[in-house]
C-alpha positions as CSV (number, residue, x, y, z in Angstrom):
1,M,-37.5,23.8,-34.8
2,N,-38.4,20.2,-35.6
3,S,-34.8,19.7,-36.9
4,L,-33.3,20.9,-33.6
5,A,-35.6,18.6,-31.6
6,N,-34.5,15.6,-33.8
7,R,-30.8,16.4,-33.3
8,L,-31.3,16.7,-29.5
9,V,-33.1,13.3,-29.4
10,R,-30.4,11.6,-31.5
11,W,-27.6,13.2,-29.4
12,S,-29.3,12.1,-26.2
13,A,-29.8,8.6,-27.5
14,G,-26.1,8.5,-28.5
15,V,-25.0,9.6,-25.0
16,A,-27.2,7.1,-23.4
17,C,-25.8,4.3,-25.6
18,L,-22.2,5.3,-24.8
19,A,-23.0,5.4,-21.0
20,L,-24.6,2.0,-21.3
21,L,-21.5,0.6,-23.0
22,L,-19.1,2.1,-20.5
23,G,-21.2,0.9,-17.6
24,T,-21.4,-2.6,-19.0
25,A,-17.6,-2.7,-19.5
26,Q,-17.0,-1.5,-15.9
27,A,-19.5,-4.0,-14.5
28,A,-17.8,-6.9,-16.4
29,N,-14.4,-6.0,-14.8
30,P,-15.0,-3.9,-11.6
31,G,-11.4,-4.0,-10.3
32,A,-9.8,-3.1,-13.6
33,N,-8.8,0.4,-12.6
34,K,-7.9,-0.3,-9.0
35,K,-4.3,-0.9,-7.9
36,K,-4.1,-4.0,-5.9
37,A,-2.1,-3.8,-2.6
38,N,-0.2,-7.0,-3.5
39,D,0.8,-5.8,-6.9
40,K,4.5,-6.0,-7.6
41,N,4.4,-2.4,-8.8
42,C,3.6,-0.9,-5.4
43,D,6.2,1.0,-3.4
44,H,7.3,-0.8,-0.3
45,V,9.4,-0.1,2.8
46,T,12.9,-1.5,2.7
47,A,14.3,0.0,5.9
48,V,13.2,2.0,9.0
49,D,15.7,3.9,11.2
50,T,13.9,5.2,14.3
51,A,17.1,6.7,15.6
52,Q,17.6,8.9,12.5
53,S,13.8,9.2,11.9
54,T,14.0,8.0,8.4
55,V,12.2,5.5,6.2
56,T,13.6,4.0,3.1
57,V,11.1,3.1,0.4
58,Y,11.7,1.3,-2.9
59,D,10.0,3.5,-5.6
60,H,8.8,1.3,-8.4
61,L,8.6,4.2,-10.9
62,K,12.2,5.4,-10.3
63,Q,13.3,1.8,-9.7
64,E,15.5,2.9,-6.8
65,E,15.4,3.3,-3.1
66,V,14.4,6.7,-1.7
67,T,15.0,7.8,1.9
68,Y,12.5,10.2,3.5
69,K,13.0,12.1,6.7
70,V,10.1,11.7,9.2
71,T,9.3,14.7,11.3
72,A,6.9,15.2,14.3
73,D,4.4,16.5,11.8
74,T,4.5,13.4,9.5
75,E,1.3,11.4,9.7
76,I,1.8,7.7,9.5
77,F,-1.1,5.3,8.9
78,L,-1.1,1.5,8.7
79,L,-4.3,-0.1,7.5
80,H,-6.2,3.2,8.3
81,A,-4.9,3.4,11.9
82,K,-2.5,6.1,13.0
83,V,0.8,4.6,14.1
84,G,4.3,5.6,14.9
85,L,7.4,5.1,12.7
86,A,8.4,2.0,14.6
87,K,5.3,0.1,13.4
88,L,6.4,0.2,9.8
89,M,8.1,-3.0,8.8
90,P,10.3,-3.8,5.8
91,G,8.0,-5.2,3.1
92,T,5.0,-3.0,4.0
93,K,3.4,-1.6,0.9
94,V,3.1,2.2,1.2
95,T,2.3,5.4,-0.4
96,V,4.5,8.3,0.6
97,T,3.5,12.0,0.2
98,A,6.4,14.4,0.3
99,G,6.0,18.1,1.1
100,A,7.7,21.2,-0.2
101,D,11.0,19.4,0.5
102,P,10.9,16.2,-1.5
103,Q,13.1,14.5,1.1
104,V,10.6,15.0,3.9
105,A,7.5,12.8,4.2
106,V,4.3,14.6,5.1
107,R,2.2,11.4,5.1
108,I,2.9,7.7,4.9
109,D,0.0,5.3,4.2
110,G,0.7,1.6,4.7
111,V,-1.8,-0.3,2.6
112,D,-0.6,-3.9,3.2
113,V,1.4,-5.5,5.9
114,P,3.8,-8.4,5.1
115,P,3.0,-11.7,6.9
116,R,4.9,-12.2,10.1
117,Q,7.6,-14.8,10.0
118,P,7.2,-17.5,12.6
119,K,9.7,-17.3,15.4
120,A,12.4,-20.0,15.4
121,K,12.1,-22.3,18.3
122,A,15.2,-22.7,20.4
123,N,16.4,-26.2,20.5
124,V,16.7,-26.6,24.2
125,N,16.8,-29.9,25.9
126,K,14.7,-29.6,29.1
127,N,16.1,-32.8,30.5
128,K,19.7,-31.8,30.1
129,N,20.7,-32.1,33.7
130,K,18.4,-34.9,34.7
131,A,19.5,-38.5,35.0
132,P,17.7,-41.0,32.8
133,A,14.7,-42.7,34.4
134,P,15.4,-46.2,35.7
135,K,14.1,-49.0,33.5
């Protein structure tokens, strides 16, 4: 019986050491296993067609664009808020979940929104029809 107790103590100590080593490695690099939203290996929207109810996504694993049909049952979330198809913009990093039909999206999760481009200012001369001021 003493031999069994010794084995149990040694096994427990070994498991505790292994857990300590794994915990230390995780603490040293906490984000090692997390996929970053700005990672180049994320899928992203390349086109949205609200008239046809489709969204085209570049699939980084297949290295090609895939077009999904969006139905009334498709749930679309952008930064954890439920939105409509029109809110998805090209460049938005997404995860698409297909249903039984691989061409129909059941859920689309937008995890990162591309920065908005500043609007170009029109070069309009406000004093176009006014006479120059006298000197």
